[in-house]
N, C-alpha and C positions, 0 to 999 in steps of 0.2 A: 504494500500500500504506500502511496506517495502523499506526504503531508507537507503543506505549505504553511509556515508559521510567520505571523507578522508581529514584530516587536519594535518598540521605540529604538532601542539600542541592543547590542549583543556583546557577549563575552569577547574580550576581557574587560569590557566596561562593568563597573561594580554598581549594582542596584538590585533591589529586591525582586522586581519583575524579571530583570535580565538573568538573575541567578536561576529563577524558576524555569525560564525558557531554555537555558543551557542544560539544566539537569534533565528536563523532559527530553530535549532533542538528542542528547548523547545516548540516553538509555533507549530511546526509540530506534536509533541506528543499530545498537547492539542487538535489538530484538528483531531486526530484519526490515525495518521501515526505511524508505528513502525520504530523507528530511531536508527541506530547504527553508532557510530563515531569511526573510527580507527585513533589514533594519537600517536605520540611519547610521551613517558613519560618525562615531563619537569624536573623531579627529576632523579638523578642517580639511575638506577635500572637494574637488570640483568634478571628479569622475566617479562613476560607479565601479566598485571593486568586487571581485569575486575570489573567494578562497575556500578551502576545505579545512575544517577544524574537527578533529575526532570523527571523521566520516560525515560531518554535517556540511552541506553546501550553504555557504554564507554569502549573501549579496548585500553589500553595504552601499547605500545610496547617499549622495551628498545632500545636505540640508540647505534648502533655499533660504529659509529664515525661521526664527522661533516665535511662537505665539505663547506667551507665558513660558511654561517649561515644556511645551509641546513642539517638537521639530516638524517642519512642513516641507514637503517636496512632492510635486505632481508625478515624479518618477515612480512612486509606489504603484500608481494606476497602471502604467505601461509595463512595469516589471511583472506584475501579477498576470497580465495578459500573455506575456511570453512564456510563463512557467507551465509545466505539465504536472498536474497534481490531482488527487482524488478527494482531499478534504482541506478546507481552509480553516486554520485555527488562529483566531484573534485573541489578543490579550488586552483587556480593558481595565483602566482607561487608556486610550490612545486616540485622542479626539480628531486627529486629521488623517493619520495613516489608515485607521480602520475604515472610515467611510470610503476612502479612495480604493482600498483593497476590495471592499464590499461591492462597490459600483462595477469594478472590473470583473468581479466574480459573477455578477448578474449575467454577463455575457457568456460565462463559462458554465454556469448552472451547476456548481459543485456544492455539496453540503457544507454548512458553516457551523462551527462550534466556538464557544467563547469561554475563556477562563476569566472570571470576574474578580479582580483583585480588590477594587474599592470603588466607591462613588467618586465623582469629581468633587474635590473640595476646593472651592474658589477662594483665593487669598487676595485678589486685587479686584478693583471695581470693574475692569474690563472682563475679567473671568466671571464675575457675578452676573454681568449682562449676557455673556456668551453662553453660560451653562444652560439656562432654560430654553434658549433658542436651539442649541444643539440637541438637547434631550427630547424636545418635541418633534424634531425632524429626523436627522440621520440616526441618532441613537435608537429612537423608536423603530425606525425602519429596519435597522440591523437586527435588533432583538426580536422583532416579530418574525423575521425570516430565519433566524438561527434555529438549528435543530435542538441543540442542548446548550445550557448555560451552566458553567461550573464555578460557583463561588467557593471560597476557601473555608467557610464555616457555616453551620446552620444559624449561629447567632447573628452573623452579618446579614443573612437573608431577612431577618426580622427588623433590622434597623435601617436597611438600605432604602434610599429614595426610589430606586429603580426596580429591585428584584421582586417585590410583592406582586407585581403585575404578571410575572412569568413563572409562577410556582410550578406549573405543570411541566416546564422544561428544565427544571433545576435538578442537577446532580452534584451534591457537595463533594469536592475533591480538594483536600487540604494541601498546603505547602508541605515540603518534606525535609529530610535531613540525611546526610551521609554519615551513618553511625561509625564508620571506620575512622573518621577524622576526630572523634571525640572519645576520650577515655576518662572514667571516674578517677579522681585522685585518691591515693591511699591514705593520705594524712590531710585532713581539712583544718583550717584555722578556726579559732573559737569565737571570735567576735567581729568578723569581717563581712560587711554588707557590700555587694557589688552591683553596679549598674553599668551596662555596656550599650551604647547607642548614640544617635545624634542628639546634640543639645538643642532641641527645638521645642516649640510650644506644646505639642500634643504628647510629649513623653512624660510630662507631669513632674519634672524635677523640682519645681518650687514646693510641691506637696511633699516630696521625699525629704527635702531639707527641713521643712517644718516638722515632719515626723521624726527626723534625726534629733532635733532639739529635745523632744520628749524621750527618745531612746536613751540618750546619754545621762538623763536624770536618774535612770534606773541602772544603766550599764555604762559607767563612765569610761570604760576602756574600749567601747565600740568604735569602729572605724568604718567610714564609707568611702569606697573607691569609685570614682566616676570616670569611666573610660570612654572617650569620644570627643568630637569637636562639633561646633555648630554656632549659629548666630546668637544664642543666648549665653554663651560661655562667660563673658565679662559680667553680665547681669547676675548670673548665678553665683559668681565669685563674690560680688558685692553683697548678695543675699546671705552668703555663707559668713561673711565678716559681720554683717548686721546681727545675725543670730548667734554670734560668738562661737562659731563652729570650725574655725580654721585649723585647730589641732585635731579635729575629728573627720574632716572631709578633704579628700585628696583628688584634685583634677589631674589626671595623668595623660590627657590628650588621646589622640587616635592611636590604637595599638595594632600591631601586626597580628596576623592570624594565630601564629604560634603563641604569642604572648596572651592573646584572648583565651585560648584553650587552657593555658596554665592558670590564669586568674579564675576561670570558671571551675577548674578542678580543685582549687584550694579554698575558695570562698566559703563562708559559713552559710550564707543565704544569698540568693540572687533576687533582685527586685526590679520589676518593670511597672512603674506607677502611672501608666498612660491615662490621659484624661479625655480623649476624643476618639471618635470612630475612624479617624485617619490612621490609627493603629489597627489595621484591618485583621491582622493575624498575630504577629509577634514571633517570627522564626527564632529570634534570640532566646526565647523561652525553651524551645526545643534543644538548642545548643547547650544551654545551661543544664537542662535535665539529662541530656546525654552525657554530661560531665559529672553527673551524680549530685548536682546541687539541689537543695530544697528551693522552691521558687514561690514568690509572692507576687501577685499581679492584681489588676483591677477588673471591674466588670464592664469594660467598654464595649467589647464585641468579640472578635475572634480569639482574643487572649484567653477567654474563658474556655474555649474549645481546645486551644493549644495546651494550656496548663492542665485541663481535665480535673480529675479527682486527686491527682498527684500533688497539685499546688494549693495554696491558700488564696482565695479570691476575696478582695475587700472592695467596698464602694469607691468609685472614682472620686477624686478631689476631697477625700476624707483623711486628713493627716493623722487624726486621732486613731481611727481604725487601722491605718497602715502602721503606725507606731506600735500599737498593741500586738499586731501580727508579728512584726519584727522581734519585739521583746519576747514574745511567746516562743519563737523559734530559737533565738539566741540562748534562752535560759533552759531549754529542754533538749538535752542530748539525745534522749530516746526518740523524741518526736523528729529530730533532725535525721536520725538514722532511718526511721520509718519512711519519711518523706523522700530521702535519697533513694531507697529501694523502689518506692513507687514511681519516682521520676524515671529511673533506668528502665523499668518495665513499660511504663506508659509510652515512652518515646519510640519504642519499637514499632508502634502502629503507624509511625510517620516515616518509616524508612523509604527512601526515594523509589526503590524498585517496586514496592507495593503501590505507591502513589501512581507511578507510570502505568502499571498494570490496569489501574482503574481508568486512566485516560484511554488506554487501548480498548477497553470494553466499550467506552463511549464511541470511539471511532468506528468500531465494528457495527454497533447498533445503527448509527446514522448512515453508514455506508450501505447497509443491507435494507 
């Protein structure tokens, strides 16, 4: 079977959607599928490039210009027309490439499936104006014609602005993890709280800092490590000083993959305090659990699904509840050991090979 995948960008570009596309594509190739990915070139380029990566035919098209964070190029339309494929697999949101690919596919009349990563979250006035226009026109047309829509969690289906209309087409297929890359640590630290991620609004780090103030009242030796970069870094550092937490909170910047694994394998507890549905899944929770870490997260959406019964779920934006959960884990060694075992067991359900087998089942159903 020949599959054509449309993505904003592609490996080695680092991004959540791009990681999913790469993991899907390389495993599909190993299972005998012919896979082509059309993506924008993440480097400045004026020519379309073609290469093969791990058996995947990759076509990188130049970006004409960007609208918000969405690359735009009419080349997508013409490139789809050139390709020979049995199924068109779109990854949403991708507000300009998906409509162009879809319009070209109308001429080829091949079945369409969609992996739905999240709703469009507008951060600027122009995107707030654009979103309802796009959703009432192209997005509606694409979703009505799609054979199957694959959100990454049942929780996101309930809170999505889009998905409720298409429940009969929905097959939940979560994001995954390569378990070979993560190993539980043999010796964990006693009072280390870890956060790994971008320092942006929806990660809820203000709430975590406020919770930390409560934590050190009961556990003065507690330390919070914040690994990552982002637009809020300086503001968060000021907040740390204001709360008199400088001796307890350590901003270590962006870390390499190996360092991240080491931190996750040693921390006492991993915390993802997200406050908005922009956190559609939380793959970092899977990584922490695969490392044997007890995890605490919030009830925003897919994080509940990712953590499952292995983690502790607290209400979003509630620093008191978050602090109580952290204190509970730090003070109770038996609880930590139980959570660690549950984490390691739970995350096996998200192994990439299992996830891709579910995608293949969808392909076969729509093809037949």
